[in-house]
LONULO-486906 format. One record per residue (C-alpha): residue number from 1; z, x, y. Coordinates in steps of 0.25 Angstrom, whole numbers. Last residue first. Layout:
N
+-----+-------+-------+-------+
| pos |    c3 |    c1 |    c2 |
+-----+-------+-------+-------+
| NUM |     Z |     X |     Y |
...
+-----+-------+-------+-------+
% end
This chain:
130
+-----+-------+-------+-------+
| pos |    c3 |    c1 |    c2 |
+-----+-------+-------+-------+
| 130 |  -512 |  -434 |   -72 |
| 129 |  -498 |  -437 |   -66 |
| 128 |  -494 |  -433 |   -52 |
| 127 |  -480 |  -430 |   -50 |
| 126 |  -474 |  -430 |   -36 |
| 125 |  -459 |  -426 |   -34 |
| 124 |  -452 |  -427 |   -21 |
| 123 |  -446 |  -415 |   -15 |
| 122 |  -434 |  -414 |    -6 |
| 121 |  -437 |  -412 |     9 |
| 120 |  -439 |  -399 |    16 |
| 119 |  -436 |  -392 |    29 |
| 118 |  -440 |  -379 |    34 |
| 117 |  -455 |  -379 |    30 |
| 116 |  -458 |  -365 |    24 |
| 115 |  -468 |  -371 |    13 |
| 114 |  -481 |  -367 |    20 |
| 113 |  -490 |  -379 |    22 |
| 112 |  -498 |  -370 |    33 |
| 111 |  -502 |  -382 |    41 |
| 110 |  -488 |  -386 |    44 |
| 109 |  -485 |  -372 |    50 |
| 108 |  -496 |  -375 |    60 |
| 107 |  -505 |  -364 |    62 |
| 106 |  -506 |  -351 |    69 |
| 105 |  -496 |  -344 |    62 |
| 104 |  -486 |  -355 |    61 |
| 103 |  -485 |  -367 |    71 |
| 102 |  -474 |  -376 |    70 |
| 101 |  -471 |  -390 |    66 |
| 100 |  -456 |  -390 |    63 |
|  99 |  -453 |  -391 |    48 |
|  98 |  -453 |  -401 |    37 |
|  97 |  -455 |  -401 |    22 |
|  96 |  -459 |  -412 |    12 |
|  95 |  -458 |  -409 |    -2 |
|  94 |  -467 |  -413 |   -14 |
|  93 |  -463 |  -410 |   -29 |
|  92 |  -475 |  -408 |   -36 |
|  91 |  -487 |  -415 |   -44 |
|  90 |  -499 |  -413 |   -35 |
|  89 |  -506 |  -406 |   -46 |
|  88 |  -506 |  -419 |   -54 |
|  87 |  -516 |  -425 |   -43 |
|  86 |  -513 |  -435 |   -33 |
|  85 |  -525 |  -442 |   -27 |
|  84 |  -517 |  -446 |   -14 |
|  83 |  -504 |  -440 |    -8 |
|  82 |  -499 |  -446 |     4 |
|  81 |  -488 |  -437 |    10 |
|  80 |  -479 |  -443 |    20 |
|  79 |  -471 |  -438 |    32 |
|  78 |  -459 |  -446 |    37 |
|  77 |  -452 |  -446 |    51 |
|  76 |  -453 |  -461 |    50 |
|  75 |  -459 |  -463 |    64 |
|  74 |  -466 |  -450 |    63 |
|  73 |  -474 |  -455 |    51 |
|  72 |  -481 |  -443 |    44 |
|  71 |  -493 |  -440 |    36 |
|  70 |  -498 |  -431 |    25 |
|  69 |  -510 |  -435 |    17 |
|  68 |  -513 |  -430 |     3 |
|  67 |  -526 |  -430 |    -5 |
|  66 |  -536 |  -424 |     5 |
|  65 |  -529 |  -411 |     5 |
|  64 |  -519 |  -410 |    -6 |
|  63 |  -522 |  -396 |   -12 |
|  62 |  -528 |  -391 |     1 |
|  61 |  -514 |  -392 |     7 |
|  60 |  -513 |  -401 |    19 |
|  59 |  -511 |  -402 |    33 |
|  58 |  -508 |  -413 |    43 |
|  57 |  -507 |  -413 |    58 |
|  56 |  -498 |  -425 |    62 |
|  55 |  -497 |  -420 |    76 |
|  54 |  -482 |  -420 |    77 |
|  53 |  -479 |  -422 |    62 |
|  52 |  -487 |  -409 |    58 |
|  51 |  -490 |  -413 |    44 |
|  50 |  -490 |  -405 |    31 |
|  49 |  -496 |  -405 |    18 |
|  48 |  -497 |  -398 |     4 |
|  47 |  -487 |  -386 |     5 |
|  46 |  -485 |  -381 |    -9 |
|  45 |  -471 |  -377 |   -13 |
|  44 |  -470 |  -366 |   -22 |
|  43 |  -473 |  -367 |   -37 |
|  42 |  -464 |  -366 |   -50 |
|  41 |  -462 |  -381 |   -50 |
|  40 |  -472 |  -389 |   -41 |
|  39 |  -470 |  -390 |   -26 |
|  38 |  -475 |  -399 |   -15 |
|  37 |  -475 |  -398 |     0 |
|  36 |  -477 |  -408 |    11 |
|  35 |  -476 |  -404 |    25 |
|  34 |  -469 |  -410 |    38 |
|  33 |  -472 |  -403 |    51 |
|  32 |  -461 |  -406 |    62 |
|  31 |  -462 |  -410 |    77 |
|  30 |  -464 |  -424 |    75 |
|  29 |  -452 |  -426 |    65 |
|  28 |  -442 |  -421 |    74 |
|  27 |  -431 |  -417 |    64 |
|  26 |  -420 |  -423 |    56 |
|  25 |  -428 |  -433 |    47 |
|  24 |  -439 |  -433 |    37 |
|  23 |  -445 |  -442 |    27 |
|  22 |  -456 |  -436 |    18 |
|  21 |  -464 |  -446 |    11 |
|  20 |  -474 |  -444 |    -1 |
|  19 |  -485 |  -454 |    -4 |
|  18 |  -492 |  -455 |   -18 |
|  17 |  -506 |  -456 |   -23 |
|  16 |  -513 |  -457 |   -36 |
|  15 |  -524 |  -449 |   -42 |
|  14 |  -515 |  -442 |   -52 |
|  13 |  -504 |  -452 |   -56 |
|  12 |  -491 |  -453 |   -48 |
|  11 |  -477 |  -449 |   -50 |
|  10 |  -467 |  -449 |   -39 |
|   9 |  -465 |  -443 |   -25 |
|   8 |  -462 |  -452 |   -13 |
|   7 |  -451 |  -444 |    -6 |
|   6 |  -449 |  -432 |     3 |
|   5 |  -436 |  -431 |    11 |
|   4 |  -435 |  -422 |    23 |
|   3 |  -423 |  -419 |    32 |
|   2 |  -421 |  -410 |    44 |
|   1 |  -407 |  -410 |    49 |
+-----+-------+-------+-------+
% end
């Protein structure tokens, strides 16, 4: 059974940093892509970053590029999201999601950041105060 658990959220001041963790189990980690999404009330889930664990290819939404860094530890089956220079608009519930690393319409599905990943963890709240 695929399981994911996101953790590390909290309250931080604007300009600060925080690191989220997504611990996983139940699937061959190196053959999967892991993505981070976020959601605020009343809006759909926004894909913000994804990593293809096999090649460690990484992808970012424009909204977080240059501020957030995704990484993976294959030995621990864990993916991290280092978030720097946080802004109030980063406030959201953050989710990690996993799916088999596949090609989709000429590109890696991971790159698309579409929210159709098949396995999801529970969310962790990040609040950035101004």
